[in-house]
C-alpha positions, 0 to 999 in steps of 0.5 A, spaced: 502 455 511 499 453 518 494 457 521 498 459 527 503 462 523 499 466 519 496 469 525 503 470 528 505 474 521 498 478 521 499 480 528 506 482 527 505 486 521 499 490 524 504 491 530 509 494 526 504 498 522 501 501 528 508 502 531 510 506 525 504 510 525 505 512 532 512 513 532 513 516 525 507 519 523 510 524 518 514 519 515 508 514 515 503 519 511 509 521 506 509 513 505 502 513 504 501 519 499 507 516 495 503 509 495 497 512 493 501 516 487 503 510 484 496 507 484 494 513 481 499 513 476 498 506 474 491 507 473 492 513 469 496 508 465 491 503 464 486 508 462 490 511 457 492 504 454 484 502 454 482 508 450 488 507 445 485 501 444 478 503 442 480 510 439 
């Protein structure tokens, strides 16, 4: 991927995120909470797996 195309894609993604944050803040907050919940659940599953290996 060329550096120019990469810059354009990054700019586009940042612009889209800013647009969504400004135009739909409640839905954006819900999406972030959902993503953080998935990450927390995944981390808890990994911790449980590692604990079961060493117990």
